[in-house]
N, C-alpha and C positions, 0 to 999 in steps of 0.2 A: 829427550824431547818424542814425541810421540809423531802417528802420520795418519790420518782415514781417509780413506777415498771419498769422495762426494761423487752422488751418482750422475753420470753424463748427461749434459744437459744436448745435445745434440753436435753434427756435425758440418763445418758450411766450407765452401769454396772463398777466397778471401784473397782484395791485394793493398797491402798495405804501403803508403808513402809516406814518409814522415821529411820535411822540406825545412830546414831550418837554416842559417846564416848564423857560425861560428864566428868569431871573427878573433883567435885567440886569446882568450880571455874576454871574448863578446863583445868584442868593437873593433869597427870596421874603417879601413881608411880605402881601399880601393872595390869597384862594385865590378863585377861581371853581369851584364844586362844580356839578355836575348837568348839565354843557356839555351839548352835542348838537351833531352834525353830519350832513349830507345828502352823498352822491355819488349825482352821477347819472351812468351811463357806458353811453355807446352804442357799444354791441359790435358793431353792422352799418358801420360805415366807421371809416377812420384811416389814419394817415400812416407810410412804412416808417421806422424808426430807420437811419441808417445801419448798413451792417456791420463797421465800427470805429471805433464810438463807444466803448467802457471798453475801455482795456488797460494795457498797465507802461512805467513809465520808471525802468528803472536806469541808478544811476551809482552809478561808485567811491568811496564817502564813507563815513565810517563804518565801514572794514572790508569795505565790501557783497562783494567781490570778493574780492581779495586776503584771507585769513583767514574766508572768509564762501562766498558761492556757491562757488567756485572751492576743487575739495576738494584742493588741494594744501596738506600739513602743513606742509610747511618753508619760514619763512617769511627771506630772503633769500636763494637756494637758489644763486644763482651769487656770493657774494658782492661784489658788485658795490652794493650802497647806501653805503658808507662811500665810494662818490667813485674817482675812475680814478687818483687819486693815490696810491701807495705811500710807507713801510708806511698801514694805513687801516684804520680802525675795524668789526670782522668780526659785532658786534650785528644780530641775539639770540645768534648760537651762542658759547660757551662754554667755556672749559678742562676737560679733566679733567687733572690734576695740578699740578704745578710746575715752577717755574726748573730745576729740578734734574733732572726726568726729562722732559721737554721744552721745544722753544720753537715756537711757534706763530707765523707771521708771515706777508704775502700778498704776491705779486709778478705780473709782468704775461706770465704766460707759460701762459696756458689756450691751449689751439687755437682758441677760436671767437673768430673778428674780432670780435664786436662789445663778446664778451664778454672781456675781456683777462685780469681779475683770473682770480688763484687763489689758492687756500690751501695754506701750506708749513708741512709738519710734521714737523721734525727732533726725532725720537725719541732721548733720549739715552739711555734705558735697556733693559734687556734681559732674557730669561727666567732667565738663569744669568751669573753672573760679579758683579763685585764694587758695579754698578747695578742692583739690579733691581726691576723693573718691579713699582708696588704690584699686588696682587689685584686682575682687572679688566682690568689695563693703563690705558693709558694714553692722549689723543684728545682731540676735542672733542662737543658736545652741541649739541642743536636745539632749542628750545622750542617748534619752533611760533609761531601767536598766542595767548600765553596760555594755553598748555596744550592740548597736541595729544589731541582724544577719542578714544580707543583703547575699541572693543567687541571685548568676546571670540568668538572663533567669527569674527568676522570678518577679511579677508587685504587686507595692504597691498604695494601693487610699491614697493620705493625700486630708483632709479634714482643714480648716480652716475657721475661719470671720475673716474679716476685713473693718475697716474706714480709709478714707482719709479725710487731708484737701484738696488735690488737686491729680493728677492723680498718678497712681502706674506701679513700672515694677520690681516686685519680681521676683525673679530666688529662686524656690525651687528643696532643691539635695539636694540629700544624700552621703553623704561625709566619707574618713576613716575617724578615731579620730583625727587624726590631721588637716585636710580639707584641703589635701592637694591630695588626691585620691580623683576623683569625681565618684562615682558609675550610679548614675542618675539623670538628670536634667528635672527641665522645669520652663519656660518664663510665669509669668504670668501678662499681660498688661492690664488696665481698666483706664479709664475716669474717673476722680474728680467725673459727675455726675452720673457713676455707683457707686461710693462707698462713696460714701457721708454719707449712711446711712449702717449699718451693711451688711454685702452682705458676704452668703455663698459661699466656692469658692471649685472648685473639680478637681485635679488633679491626673494623672496615674503617674507612675514616674514604667516604666523595667529598673533593673538593669542590665549593664554593665559588673559587677567583683561578685565575693564575696567578702565581709568582714564578720567577725563577729562582729568586734566592730565600726560600723558605726555609724554617729549623723545625726539627721533632720537638713539643715541648712533655714534658711530665709531670705537672703539677698538683698541689692541694693544699688543703686550708687545715686540715683536719690534725693535729697534734699526736705526736708517736716516732717510731720507731721503722722505716720500710727499707727493705734492700733491693735493689734493681739488677737485671742480670739477664746478656743477651738479647739487647732492641737490636728490632728489624723491622725495618719499613722498604717495604718494594712496592712497586705497581702491578695490579691484577693482570694486566696487558703485556705481559713480558713476551720476548718470541717465543711464538708456539708454546708456552707454557711453560721453558726452562731456563727463566730467570733470565736472560737476557735481555736489554735493553736493545726496543722491537728497531730504533729509525738507526743504531749504529750497526747492529749484525744482520739490518736490510743490506745495508751500503757493500756489506762481506759479501752479502750473496751474492748483489748482482755482479760482483766481479767472476761468480761461476768457477769457486776455486774446482781443485780438481785432489788438494791434497792439503792436511794444516797441520804448521810446525809449532807444537811446542811444549813446555812451557815456555822455552827461553835460551837461552843463551845464558848472560850474566848472570841473569836472578836466580836460575839453575845453581849456577855453581857456589855466590856470593862471594864476598871478597874475603871471605876466609869459611873454613866449613861446618863454623858452631853455627851460621846465616845459610846455610844452603836449604835451598827446599827440598824439605821430606817429603815425599808424597803418600805416604803412610798419614799422616799427619791432617791429609788434605781430602782425605775422604770417611766415608759413615756421615752421619746425624751433624748438620752446619752448627749447630753450639755446642757439639764435642770438637770441632777443631781448633787447633790453640794457635794458630797464626803466627804470624812472624813478623822479623824487620830485616826485610831486605836492605843489607847491608851494600850494594853496590849502587843502588838508582836511590840511598838513604831513606824510603818510607815504610812504615809498618800495612802490611795485609791482615785480612782477616782468615786470607784462604776463603770464603764463601766460593770462591771459583775455583773449584778442584779440579785437581791435573791427574786424572787416572792413569794414562799411561806413563808418570815420571818415571825418567830414572836417571838415576841418584849415582853418578861417575865419582870415582875417588878421588878425588883432585877439585883444586879454587882457584882464586884467582891469585892467590897469596902464602897457601903455603898447598901441597900435596900430601897423598898416601903413602908409603913405600911400598912396591911392588907386590913383597911379603907379606902384607897385613892388608891387602886390596878385598881382598875372598869375602870378608860382610859386606863390602860395599857391593860386588858384582851379586850377591843373592840377592841384597835390596832391590836391585835390577830386577833380576828371577822373577822376586815376588810379584814385582811393578806390571811385569809381562804376562803375568799370570793373571791378574787383576782384570786385566784388559782380551785375553786371550782363552783363561784356561774355564775349563766348565764349571757348572752350576755349581756341582760339588766339590771342584777344589780348596782348597782351604782358602784363596783370594779370591778366585772367582764365585765361592758362594758370598763373600761383600759385597761382590760387585752388584749378584740378585739381589742380597739384602737393600741395595738400595734401589731396586726398579727397574734394574738391567737385566736379566737372567743373560740375553744373546752372549756373544762374545762380541768386542771390536774387533774392529779391519784394520788392528794395527800390523804395519806390513814392514818400517824400517824404525831400527833404532840408532841412533849417533852418539856417539863415545865421545864427552865432551863436546867442550865451545874454544876454539882458537888456541887446541891447548899440544900442538905440535911440537913447538920446543920447548915443553917442558923437561927435563929430564928422567921423569918417575913413568912418561905418557904411555911412552910405546909400550913398555911393558907393563902397565895397568890394560892398556886396549886390547893387548891379546889375551889377557887374562878373560877381560870383557866378550871379547870372538869370541874363544874357545866355547866357554858356555852355554852361551846364548847360543852358538851355532848347535851344540848338543842338542840342546831342549828343544829347539826351532829352526831348524834347516834350513825355512823359507823365510828368515825374515830377514832383511838387507841389513847389512850393518855399516853407518859410515864414517868414517876416518875425517880426523880434523886435517891431515897432511895434505897439501897440495898436489895429486896427479895429473894437473894440465900439462903440464912442462918437463917433467922425468917421470917415471914406473914410480907406485909406490915400493919401499921397500918392506911391506907387510902382508900380508892378508886381509883385503876391501870387497863389497861389495860396491861400494859409492865414496867418493872422500868430498869433503865440504871446500868449497869455495866463495869467501867471502871481498867485497870492495864495494870501498865507500872512496868516493874519489871526485875528481874536478872532470868538469862537464867536457872538457878536450879527451882529456883523458879516459873519460868513460865509454866517451862514444869510439874511440880509436879502438876500445878493447870489441867492438863490433867483430872484430876476426881474432880473439880471444883461442877460441876453439876449431879454428882451422885445419891447424896444422898438429892439434891435438890426435895422442895414436889413439885409432879405431878400436883397439883393443884393450880388454883391461876394465878396471872399476870405470865408472861414468862418475859425469861429477851432480851434485848438488850441490845449485849456486842460491844456498838458502841465504845469503842478507847481501844486500845489493843496493846504489840507489848516489845521488850525487851529493856531495857537501862543501860546507865553506861558502864563501862567493858568490860560489855560482847559483848555490842552491838558496840562500837566503833561508823563507822560513819556508817556501816551496813553491819555486819558480817557475816558467814553462820552460827557459835553457835547461835545468835539472832534468826536466819532464822527455824533452825531446832528446837529448843525451841517453838516456835511459833507454828512450824507444828503440833511438839506432842500435845498444846493447843488445837490447831482444830481440829483436829481430835478428840479431847476431845467433841469438839461441835459440831461436827459432832454426834457420840456417842447421846448427849444430844439434839437434837433435838426436843423431845417430849415439851421441855423446856426453849431453849434458840431457839428464835423465828429470830432472827438475828446477825450481825457481822461484824465489819471493821475495818480495822486496821490504824491504824494513827501516828502521820501525811502521809498522803497521797505525799505531795510534799513538795522540797525547793530546791529553789532557790542557786547555791554554794557561790554567794555572797553575804548572807545574811542572813545564816545555823541561824537561834533561836531555832532550834530547835535539838536534832536526840536520834534517827536515823527517818531516812524517807523511803518512798517506795519510790521514783522517785526522782533522780537529775537530774539538768540539769542547761543549762548558754543560753546565745543567739544562740547556734549555738549546741549544743550538749546536750548529754541527757543517761542516764541510768537505767536498773533496777538494786534497792540492793537486795539480796540473800531475802528478807524479800516479797521481789515485786514475785519474782518469786514462791517463796511456795507456793503463795496467788491461782497461775496459778493451779496449781494441785489439787485443789478445785473447780474448775468455771465449773464444773461439777457439783457439788454435790445439790445445791441447784435445788428442784422438781424433784431427784434420788430415788431413795431407798434403805434404810439401809439393810444393811443384816443383820442374824447371825451369827455373827463372834466370835469364842474360839481362845485365843491364846495360846500355852502351849511353856513353858522355861528348858530350866534344868541346869538355875544360877540365879542370887538372880538379875540378870538385868530389871533394867523396861525397859519394850515393852509396845509398844501402837499399835493397829493395828485397821482399819476399812475396810468392803467391801461394796463395794455398785453398784448398779445397772444402766443403764441409755441407754437410744437410743437414735444415732441421729439422729435427724430425717432428716436433712437436704440430707444424704446419704444412710437413712432406713437402717442402721447394727446398732447390738446389742453391749455393751458391758457392759465387768465386770471387775472389777478396786479396785485391792486390795491397801490400803497404810498403810505401818507403821511407825511408830517411834518408835524406840529402843535408849536408851542411858543407855550406861554404866556406872558404878558406879565410875570405872577409865577410864585415856584416854591413850594411844600408839597413838602419829597422825600416822597414813595409817598403824598400821597394825593388826586387830583383825578385824573379816569377821563373821559374822553369816550365818550357814548355815539352807534355811531355806527349808523347808516341807509343800507345802500347797496340800490342801484336799477342793476339794468344791464338798457337797450332793447336791443332788436336780437337776443332769443333767443329760440326757439321755447321750447313747455313741458317740464318737465323736461331741459332742455337741459346744468344744470348736474348731476354725479354727484355721491352723497354719501360711496359709498369713492374716496379717493382725494385728497381736498381737503384742504388742509393749512394750516396755521396758522406764522408761522415771527414770534417775538420776540426781539428784543435788546433788553437791559435789567437793571437793577441796584437794589439800594437805595440809592445815592446818584449823584446826576451826576457826580462828580467820582473814582467807585470805578476804576481800571486793572487788568488782568492784569499778573504777575509769575512769574517763574520759581518761586515758593512758591504759586502761586496761577496759574495761567496759563490758567485755564478762566472763572473769575471774571465776567469779562464775554463770553457768547460764544451765539452764537441760541441757542434752544429749538424745537425744531418738536414740534407736533402735528396729530393730526386734527381739521380743521373739523366738527364735528357736523352746525352747520345749517345747512351750503353750501347755498343757492341764488342765485338771482336777483335775487331780493330776500329781504334778511336783512340783523338786528341784530346788530353786536359792538361789543363793549368792547374801547377801545383804552386801555392801561395808560398810565400816567404815565412820562417818564425811558425811552420805548420805541421803537423802531422796527419796525413790525412791517409783517409781509408775508402777506397771502392770495392762494394758491395756488388757483382753483375749477379742476377736472378736466370739462370739457365735451365735449360731440360737436362734432367738425369743421361748419363753417359757415359758407356764401358770406361775406365780406365786401367792400364797395364801398371803392375806395382814392379818397385824396386827392389832387381834380384831375385826376383820370381819371377814361372811363367804363367801367371794366374791373371784374370784381370777382375776387378772390382767395382762393383754399381753402389754399396754402401757408403762409402766414405767419400762421396761426391756430390 
């Protein structure tokens, strides 16, 4: 996996509250009424939160990349998914016509050394004579990933490679799923001499209508033999021109992530090493990328979305490499790091530079393995990687798979990986997981967390609130927790291999689950200042709260944010609220501004409520002005809610914990 620092978007002061009623599996018997709580915040002292605390983890699962974040519309564009032996299956490509009009097969005649399989189309019919082609011609079509989402007015670039024994007249079209409605079309005419050798063809198609379930067609009415290979269709307006689907990438950007972990856990290793992700095969021109079958999540990827900083460890889910034979895998890792960070004149840095990125990437961390600590060869292999990487790149942080939260590690590491998938009650109880972790030694990287099972469904409010409590715990323990990310990030609704997920999409729609929206409450936390906060309650309810300060550098405004998560031991859906008295010390008179202070709340009528394509905004945060904003104020926390109070304030000096200095830049 690789990590990249995302530029800081500002630091602010915030108070968060999550109020939720849990009932031991979400159902209640008795209700606590007239509950009160008091939060005491000292705004004069604080501790800096790591700039990289909250980020995102991308894995190729649920067609997150292929058919998702990566904007390529064609599935199996190189005809390699059916394997290297011919004849092979060309699925999901399908034939337009019958065996009296054309014969479609595969052969190994491609001009691309890594992708030798090409499509051979022998057209038997013609525009005249005894065997006349049907109206519209014959050929092949590709439905993409459960339909191509085509939008009126948008332009799509189609690229393919062609070879023929004679002249060609190819109709390139975007059509409806049955081929009866034409959305866009372009005619490609070439002489025999133009296409006697493999030739790259590029054309632009502007959609005249919208269709969420479209397909790409290549048809002709001219007799002859034609070969096609590496057929691509992508919208022109990808995110900043980098090939990412705009709306999906924007949802990631809205989280303001401070790091990116990729290319994944299980996807990297494969069930067997022969199907592991090989980073060297994912770089260079897309036409030369071999693609591979991911045997953990069981689908083919063309690897158009390449992972430059891929680290190949010598282990998979099912087989392992003996430590005595692991050195080639170590060298593979070092080559991968050189690709990311090496000088543009180095062996692998020059490959990166040739791809248009001469400057090194900001690769800071490398994780060795994924959930592999119990395996017999892990420690021996890990140490080989650790020593080799540290010799070449002493500044890179090495992440061990072994959990160091409860007892010290028995090997060298800068960080340790911590994963948790569990019930809502257990997740909320893990709010205090790191309270008693040693303050010395490797720090935690909580790279995968989520509520799963019945509590979560496909993304419930209940799951989100429990995760919110856990995140408050990570925020408060950010002196020993360096980074955290939710998993999985994406799911194509047509191929749900795991649930729940943060962002759900298909070819034309998308929405964030409540878990996605809870993460937005923490997007200002990285690099902010954690304030001393004490919560007092009048009941046995379990309540957690935090307070941070941050500055909006774009608008030159300072905020104090309070966030709290309260889980009552009994749940009455919608009936019990908590009266919270907030007292902020260390501020001067009139230091909180009424104008500009806000309240953001995530709630719904039922803990099991979820968003959907029919109701994408059923459970989303609502923003209102906070009319009684002050350093001493009374607020009501609704049940089943995550509530955040952003108090706009005058900038003041603050003493930083463990120092004799004062800071104005972090509040």
